[in-house]
Backbone as a ProteinNet text record, in pm:
[ID]
protein_1_A
[PRIMARY]
XXXXXXXXXXXXXXXXXXXXXXXXXXXXXXXXXXXXXXXXXXXXXXXXXXXXXXXXXXXXXXXXXXXXXXXXXXXXXXXXXXXXXXXXXXXXXXXXXXXXXXXXXXXXXXXXXXXXXXXXXXXXXXXXXXXXXXXXXXXXXXXXXXXXXXXXXXXXXXXXXXXXXX
[TERTIARY]
595.5	735.9	809.7	898.5	976.8	1121	1189.4	1333.3	1399	1493.8	1565.7	1710.8	1761.3	1898.1	1998.3	2092.9	2196.7	2300.7	2304.8	2402.3	2356.8	2230.5	2186.3	2060.5	1991.4	1871.8	1744.2	1749.8	1630.6	1548.2	1419.4	1333.6	1350.9	1366.6	1384	1250	1196.8	1068.7	1076.3	964.4	959.6	986.3	1068.5	1102.5	1224.2	1279.6	1397.9	1523.9	1621.8	1748.4	1851	1827	1922.3	1850.2	1919	1864.1	1872.3	1762.4	1761.7	1833.7	1854.1	1920.7	2072.4	2128.3	2274.4	2331.6	2247.8	2295.3	2339.1	2319.4	2358.4	2264.8	2316.5	2236.5	2126.5	2008.3	1895.1	1914.9	1999.6	2021.7	2089.1	2153.6	2218.5	2127.4	1999.6	1909.1	1855	1797.2	1730.6	1585.5	1530.9	1388.2	1322.2	1230.6	1173.8	1022.5	958.7	812.7	762.4	630.5	572.3	606.5	642.1	680.2	826.4	901.7	1041.4	1137.9	1090.3	1176.5	1236.7	1366	1432.1	1390.6	1336.4	1289.8	1405.8	1485.2	1602.2	1695.1	1818.9	1917.9	1953.7	1963.2	1996.9	2148	2222.9	2367.9	2430.9	2546.9	2619.6	2667.8	2651.5	2693.2	2843.9	2912	3056.9	3132.1	3097.4	3174.1	3099.6	2968	2890.6	2844.3	2875.5	2834.1	2687.3	2622.5	2480.6	2463.6	2359	2331.1	2226.7	2234.3	2131.3	2015	1890.3	1778	1762.6	1748.4	1729.5	1857.5	1972.4	2099.9	2133.7	2187.5	2227.9	2364.2	2448.3	2583.4	2609.2	2694.4	2734.1	2819.4	2789.5	2865.2	3001.9	3026.1	3154	3252.2	3203.1	3294.9	3261.7	3145.5	3108.3	3045.9	3016.2	2955	2812.3	2769.9	2635.3	2534.9	2422.3	2322.5	2188.5	2176	2048.2	2016.3	1885.3	1842.2	1876.8	1895.4	1925.9	2066.5	2152.4	2290.6	2314	2213.8	2233.4	2165.8	2243.9	2182.4	2113.2	1992.1	1919.3	1839	1834.3	1763.7	1648.1	1531.1	1415.3	1348.6	1345.3	1281.9	1380.6	1361.6	1454.8	1410.4	1308.5	1257.4	1327.7	1435.5	1503.8	1580.9	1601.2	1665.8	1814.2	1862	2001.7	2086.7	2190.1	2281.1	2409	2438.7	2557.9	2673.2	2790.3	2910.4	2983.9	3087	3168.1	3234.7	3271.8	3334.2	3236.7	3107.4	3007.1	2996.7	3000.6	2996.1	3120.1	3235.6	3358.8	3348.7	3292.8	3276.6	3185.4	3075.6	2985.6	3058	3128.7	3202.4	3305.4	3378.1	3480.3	3422.6	3296.1	3230.8	3177.7	3127	3063	3164	3246.9	3333.7	3434.8	3516.6	3606.4	3529.4	3411.7	3330.5	3288	3270.5	3237.7	3352.3	3472.5	3590.4	3635.2	3543.1	3563.9	3671.3	3679	3766.4	3674.4	3666.8	3570.3	3639.8	3567.6	3615	3668.4	3683.2	3741.2	3645.5	3516.2	3418.6	3421.4	3440.8	3448.2	3577.4	3685.1	3810.1	3788.6	3720.5	3693.1	3607.3	3513.9	3428	3497.9	3618.9	3697.7	3627.8	3566.5	3505.4	3601.3	3706.3	3823	3792.1	3711.4	3686.7	3606.7	3508.6	3432.7	3522.8	3606.4	3697.8	3790.7	3841.8	3931.8	3862.6	3737.4	3663.7	3645.3	3605.4	3583.4	3714.5	3821.2	3950.3	4002.3	3980.3	4017.1	3935.8	3808	3725.3	3778.9	3823.1	3883	4006.1	4091.9	4213	4178.2	4078	4036.9	3981	3898.8	3844.4	3955.4	4053.7	4164	4245.2	4255.2	4332.3	4260.3	4129.5	4056.3	3996.2	4002.2	3939.8	3986.7	4117.8	4160.2	4109.6	4110.2	4065.2	3915.4	3839.2	3693.3	3647.5	3725.1	3684.1	3706.7	3768.3	3793.4	3668.6	3573.7	3450.7	3331	3226.5	3108.9	3037.8	3033.6	2972.9	3053.4	3183.1	3269.9	3246.6	3223.5	3195.6	3067.7	2964.9	2836.5	2850.8	2918.1	2938.6	3018.7	3126.5	3213.5	3137.9	3062.3	2986.5	2880.9	2813.3	2712.7	2777.3	2892.6	2962.9	3006.8	3058.5	3105.2	2989.7	2878.5	2761.6	2708.9	2704	2658.1	2746.3	2877.9	2968.4	2961.6	2942.2	2928.2	2805.9	2692.5	2569.4	2584.5	2642.6	2661.8	2753.9	2860.1	2956.7	2893.2	2820.7	2757.5	2648.4	2566	2461.8	2521.9	2635.6	2702.2	2752	2799.8	2842.2	2722.1	2610.1	2489.5	2439.5	2448.6	2408	2499.1	2627.8	2720.9	2688.2	2645.9	2607.5	2477.3	2380.7	2250.8	2260.3	2346.7	2356.1	2460.8	2531.8	2637	2580.2	2470.1	2415.3	2323.8	2294.3	2199.6	2267.2
16894.3	16925.9	16802.6	16825.8	16718.6	16727.4	16614.5	16611.4	16579.8	16662.7	16642.8	16610.3	16503.3	16459.1	16564.6	16596.7	16693.5	16631.9	16499.9	16433.5	16418	16376.3	16347.3	16422.1	16488.2	16563.8	16482.7	16356	16272.2	16305.9	16278.8	16299.7	16182.6	16213	16110.6	16090.7	15967.9	15944.6	15980.7	16029.7	16071.2	15952.4	15972.6	15867.1	15785	15809.3	15735.4	15795.9	15710	15755.7	15789.2	15743.7	15768.9	15774.8	15827.4	15837.1	15700.8	15656.9	15527.8	15531	15649.6	15659.4	15656.2	15727.5	15736.2	15693.8	15670.8	15625	15734.6	15862.6	15973.5	15978.3	16026.3	16037.3	16141.7	16109.9	16202.3	16324.6	16315	16431	16545.5	16515.4	16618.4	16669.7	16633.6	16670.6	16811.5	16862.2	16991.7	16970.4	17057.5	17057.2	17155.5	17107.7	17186.9	17185.4	17303.7	17308.4	17266.4	17267.3	17219.6	17306.8	17434	17522.7	17503.7	17427.2	17403.7	17496.7	17574.5	17665.9	17591.9	17607.4	17544.1	17617	17542.1	17602.2	17626.3	17526	17541.8	17422.8	17444.1	17337.4	17306.3	17179.3	17141.6	17140.3	17106.2	17098.5	17179.6	17236.4	17314.6	17222	17265.6	17184.4	17187.9	17283.5	17294.7	17219.5	17246.2	17186.2	17072.6	17060.2	16952	16975.8	17091.8	17123.3	17165.3	17150.4	17186.7	17337.9	17379	17521.3	17571.9	17699.3	17765.9	17791.4	17750.7	17772.6	17920.2	17949.3	18084.2	18161.8	18101	18171.2	18187.1	18303.2	18329.5	18269.2	18258.3	18204	18100.3	18004.4	17902.5	17968.7	17939.7	17999.2	17934.6	17821.9	17752.3	17786.7	17790.6	17813.9	17938.8	17998.9	18120.6	18099.8	17975.3	17948	18000.8	18047.8	18101.2	17986	18005.8	17900.5	17936.4	18052.3	18093.2	18008.7	17986.1	17900	17954.4	18085	18140.6	18103.8	18066.6	18034.2	17884.5	17802.9	17659.3	17600	17541.7	17480.6	17350.4	17333.3	17210.6	17171.5	17045	16994	16908	16969.7	16894.8	16823	16886.2	16827.2	16734.7	16604	16507.3	16459	16522.6	16476.9	16542.7	16618.3	16680.9	16576.9	16606.8	16513.7	16501.2	16378.2	16350.4	16381.2	16460.8	16493	16414.2	16328.8	16246.1	16312.5	16305.4	16360.1	16248.9	16287.6	16187.7	16093.1	16144.9	16062.4	15956.1	15990.1	15892.3	15779.1	15813.6	15710.3	15620.9	15680.6	15602.2	15509	15557.5	15474.6	15355.5	15379.1	15269.2	15169.9	15221.5	15135.4	15050	15111.9	15037.7	14947.7	14962.7	14868.6	14748.1	14772.4	14665.3	14579	14639.2	14559.5	14475.1	14533.5	14446.1	14351.9	14394.9	14310.1	14181.2	14186.9	14065.4	13964.3	14012.7	13926.6	13912.4	13937.9	13922.2	14014.2	14134.1	14238.3	14349.2	14362.4	14453.4	14572.9	14683.9	14799	14914	14896.8	15003.9	15122.7	15096.3	15205.1	15289.9	15224.1	15296.7	15378.8	15330.2	15406.7	15536.4	15529.6	15648.5	15747	15695.5	15781.7	15832.6	15787.9	15824.2	15782.2	15667.2	15606.7	15496.2	15537.1	15452.7	15330	15344.4	15228.7	15121.6	15164.2	15066.6	15000.8	15081.4	15027	14924	14953.8	14861.1	14728.1	14732.1	14609.3	14525.7	14589.9	14515.9	14464.7	14540.3	14494.2	14377.8	14381.6	14267.7	14143.5	14162.6	14049.5	13991.9	14078.4	14031.4	13946.5	13992.9	13917.6	13782.8	13782	13656.2	13560.5	13611	13526	13467	13547.7	13496.9	13392.1	13406.8	13314.2	13180.5	13183.2	13058.7	12995.3	13065.2	13015.3	12874.7	12847.6	12712	12602.6	12626.5	12524.8	12501.6	12608	12594.4	12526.7	12538.1	12482.5	12331.8	12271.1	12126.7	12044.9	12098.6	12024.6	12096.4	12018.6	12078.1	12173.3	12139.3	12229.6	12358.5	12346.3	12463.8	12556.9	12497.5	12579.5	12660.8	12596.1	12662.8	12775.9	12747.9	12849.8	12966.4	12935.2	13040.1	13127.2	13066.8	13143.1	13230.2	13175	13253.6	13372.9	13351.5	13461.7	13568.1	13525.7	13621	13701.5	13637	13708.7	13806.1	13761.7	13848.4	13971.1	13952	14066.1	14157.1	14101.2	14183.2	14274.4	14217	14295.9	14401.5	14363.1	14459.9	14573.4	14540.8	14642.2	14742.1	14691.7	14779.6	14865.1	14804.7	14881	14985.1	14953	15048.6	15170	15149.5	15262.4	15349.5	15286.8	15363.6	15438.8	15376.9	15445.8	15565.7	15549.7	15660.8	15777.2	15745.6	15850.9	15918	15838.2	15892.3	15979.6	15945.9	16022.6	16132.5	16142.3	16243.2	16383.5	16411.1	16545.4	16577.4	16477.2	16499.5	16564.5
10566.4	10554.3	10501.4	10405.2	10345	10392.3	10383.2	10405.8	10271.7	10231.6	10106.9	10139.7	10081.8	10108.1	10061.4	10146.7	10110.1	10017.1	10008.1	9922.9	9779.3	9759.5	9622.6	9580.6	9673.5	9638.5	9638.3	9679.3	9684.8	9808.3	9798.1	9914.2	10010.2	10138.5	10240.6	10310.3	10313	10379.6	10527.3	10580.1	10720.2	10810.9	10910.7	11005.2	10966	10847	10802.8	10863.6	10887.6	10944.5	10837.8	10713.1	10605.9	10472.5	10371.7	10236.2	10168.8	10110.1	10043.7	9909.4	9852.9	9723	9734.4	9835.3	9843.2	9978	10079.9	10209.5	10304.5	10267.7	10356.2	10476.7	10589.6	10711	10693.8	10743.2	10733.6	10822.1	10922.6	11009.4	10933.6	10821	10739.7	10628.2	10631.3	10522.8	10539.8	10431.2	10431.8	10471.1	10552.6	10584.3	10488.2	10404.6	10295.9	10305.1	10281.7	10279.6	10141.5	10122.1	9996.3	9877.1	9898.9	9788.8	9747.7	9824.9	9792.1	9861.8	9959.9	10034.5	10153.2	10172.5	10286.4	10413.2	10507.1	10631.8	10727.1	10749.9	10836	10814.3	10847.2	10844.8	10988.5	11021	11156.8	11177.1	11072.5	11081.9	10969.4	10994.4	10895	10783.7	10659.5	10545.9	10525.6	10586	10570.1	10679.6	10807.6	10917.5	10987.6	10966.8	11026.2	11169.1	11225.9	11362.9	11364.3	11479.1	11492.1	11481.9	11408	11387.8	11486.3	11515.4	11593.2	11496.8	11530.9	11439	11402.7	11273.4	11224.5	11203.2	11231.5	11215.6	11067.7	11033	10895.4	10864.8	10966.5	10951.4	11060	11030.1	11126.9	11235.2	11360.7	11470.8	11489.4	11419.8	11434.6	11323	11198.6	11086.1	11004.8	11027.5	10956.9	10820.5	10785	10654.1	10650.2	10532.4	10514.3	10520.2	10587.1	10601.6	10539	10478	10420.7	10297.6	10275.4	10166.1	10028.2	10013.5	9882.3	9836.6	9930.4	9896.2	9879.6	9908.7	9907.4	9784.4	9693.4	9575.8	9615.2	9566.9	9596.3	9473.4	9446.2	9330.1	9379.1	9396.3	9443.1	9327.1	9211.5	9095	9025.4	9042	8985.9	8848.5	8790.4	8662.3	8544.2	8568.2	8457.6	8377	8250.7	8160.1	8193.5	8193.2	8223.1	8100.5	8118.9	8009.2	8028.8	7931.8	7941.4	7866.9	7926.8	7864.5	7790	7716.1	7646.5	7745.1	7861.4	7964	8015.1	8020.5	8061.9	7960.2	7831.1	7727.8	7733.5	7760.2	7773.4	7894	8004.2	8123.9	8094.9	8022.1	7986	7895.4	7797.4	7704.3	7777.8	7872.5	7946.4	8055	8084.8	8175.7	8099	7977.3	7901.5	7826.4	7742.9	7654.7	7733.5	7821.8	7898.3	7991.5	8036.9	8123.1	8054.9	7924.6	7849.9	7854.2	7880.4	7891.5	8037.4	8129.3	8273.2	8330.4	8278.2	8333.1	8382.4	8514.5	8575	8639	8650.9	8726.2	8642.9	8512.3	8430.9	8415.3	8411.9	8405	8531.6	8645.6	8771.7	8779.9	8718.2	8715.2	8638.1	8524.1	8444.1	8523.2	8603.7	8684.8	8810.5	8832.8	8952.1	9080.7	9075.6	9194.2	9237.7	9306.1	9329	9413.7	9517.4	9604	9530	9451.4	9371.8	9267.4	9202.7	9101.9	9165.1	9284	9352.8	9379.9	9425.2	9454.8	9327.8	9219	9094.7	9034.5	9046.4	8994.6	9078.8	9209.3	9294.3	9257.5	9227.9	9184.3	9054	8963.6	8838.3	8867.2	8956.7	8990.4	9053.3	9139.5	9202.9	9098.3	9007.9	8902.3	8816.5	8780.7	8699.3	8774.6	8906	8987.6	9004.4	9030.5	9057.8	8932.9	8820	8697.4	8658.5	8653.3	8611.4	8705.1	8833.7	8928	8917.7	8895	8888.1	8759.2	8653.2	8524.8	8514.3	8615.3	8610.5	8638	8712.9	8741.4	8678.5	8652.8	8589.4	8686.3	8814.1	8912.2	8923	8916.5	8922.6	8805.7	8686.4	8567.3	8585.9	8637	8656.2	8758.7	8867.3	8970.6	8915.4	8842.7	8788.6	8688.2	8600.6	8500.8	8568.7	8670.4	8742.2	8812.6	8875.4	8940.6	8840.5	8728.4	8628	8569.5	8541.4	8489.7	8595.4	8720.2	8827.7	8844.2	8843.1	8856.3	8733.7	8616.6	8496	8508.7	8547	8560.4	8670.1	8784.8	8892.7	8851.1	8779.1	8737	8640.1	8542.4	8443.5	8509.5	8593.7	8661.7	8756	8816.3	8905	8826.4	8705.3	8621.3	8586	8550.3	8519.8	8643	8760.6	8883.7	8909.5	8883.9	8901.2	8808.3	8687.4	8591.8	8636.6	8681.6	8720.6	8846.2	8939.5	9062.8	9056.6	8944.7	8930.7	8938.8	8872.2	8869.3	8986.4	9067.2	9177	9295.1
[MASK]
++++++++++++++++++++++++++++++++++++++++++++++++++++++++++++++++++++++++++++++++++++++++++++++++++++++++++++++++++++++++++++++++++++++++++++++++++++++++++++++++++++++

């Protein structure tokens, strides 16, 4: 029996408390047999309350719990289809990122908390840049931080695109 993450569709290793791909709790996962049929759900996907095993509907909110009504993507080998918005997000992560402006790709993806973190990092970099450039050690530290944030920002946009359809 496999556990499939209800958040991203990744397989959760047995004994794990959360999904390694998206961080969702394993208690909210689907229990799936080798043929890909959902055996049972432990918690309702709508209200989060515990379900009675074998119940067709949630006793708390009335949501349907049968496997035929629940979309699940077990096969993650399908080809990723990128939209124009995905290309714009990549473009706005890379080009402004080269000039130390981070977070615009996440804004396009509507991942607001990530965008806020990267935009705050941009503001901090702009604020401390003059002071750090006065010493040679400061230059090295500043350049390393900027390169690190650039790589993290761009990879985060690609991760957002890859997990969007999951």
